[in-house]
C-alpha positions, -999 to 999 in steps of 0.1 A, spaced: 186 -589 -297 193 -613 -267 191 -608 -227 228 -594 -228 250 -571 -247 285 -566 -238 309 -540 -250 341 -521 -245 365 -547 -260 395 -538 -277 432 -542 -287 456 -529 -262 488 -534 -249 502 -551 -221 499 -530 -190 469 -509 -205 432 -508 -190 398 -516 -203 365 -508 -190 338 -535 -203 300 -528 -199 272 -552 -199 235 -541 -205 209 -563 -195 187 -554 -226 154 -574 -216 154 -573 -179 132 -545 -160 147 -529 -132 131 -543 -104 141 -579 -115 177 -566 -123 182 -553 -85 175 -588 -76 198 -605 -98 232 -620 -92 256 -616 -121 289 -619 -131 316 -620 -159 331 -648 -179 358 -650 -202 367 -678 -229 403 -678 -246 410 -697 -276 409 -734 -269 399 -732 -234 367 -738 -214 348 -703 -206 357 -694 -169 342 -671 -146 365 -641 -137 341 -620 -114 307 -623 -98 285 -605 -75 261 -631 -56 236 -617 -30 262 -586 -29 292 -606 -23 320 -598 -49 345 -628 -57 372 -628 -81 391 -654 -99 425 -657 -88 438 -648 -119 423 -613 -119 425 -605 -82 440 -570 -76 436 -561 -114 399 -563 -121 370 -546 -102 335 -557 -110 304 -534 -101 271 -529 -107 245 -498 -115 211 -508 -109 196 -476 -120 213 -484 -157 206 -521 -153 244 -522 -163 273 -544 -150 309 -534 -156 342 -548 -154 372 -526 -148 406 -544 -161 437 -529 -152 474 -539 -158 461 -563 -186 484 -590 -197 486 -611 -229 468 -642 -206 437 -619 -203 435 -621 -240 398 -636 -246 359 -632 -253 343 -617 -222 308 -624 -213 284 -612 -188 254 -631 -176 233 -636 -148 237 -662 -121 220 -688 -128 228 -680 -164 209 -667 -194 216 -676 -228 249 -663 -238 255 -632 -254 282 -626 -283 307 -611 -255 335 -588 -263 368 -594 -275 398 -585 -254 432 -585 -273 463 -580 -252 495 -576 -270 529 -580 -254 
């Protein structure tokens, strides 16, 4: 019921891929098109960290995911995506999407990578 809704997580083995989706549920298209946004993750016992963002059309990734993750957006569908390839156990976390600057946080989607 919040402003964002993440989906697509799951339990996978190391080396597998997942595609996460984020719907901005209460943002009209015209506003969505002008928004900066990104993906974050939080592993157990760790702080939430940003893993990928699109700001003013510029895409940036955390060093830990460069070459493996791809962030994209579909303005017509008001969706943000994160393609995650070659997952490893260090990627295990709850993944969140959000606007930059942040909306209230959604529930996230759990990604668990087994060795």
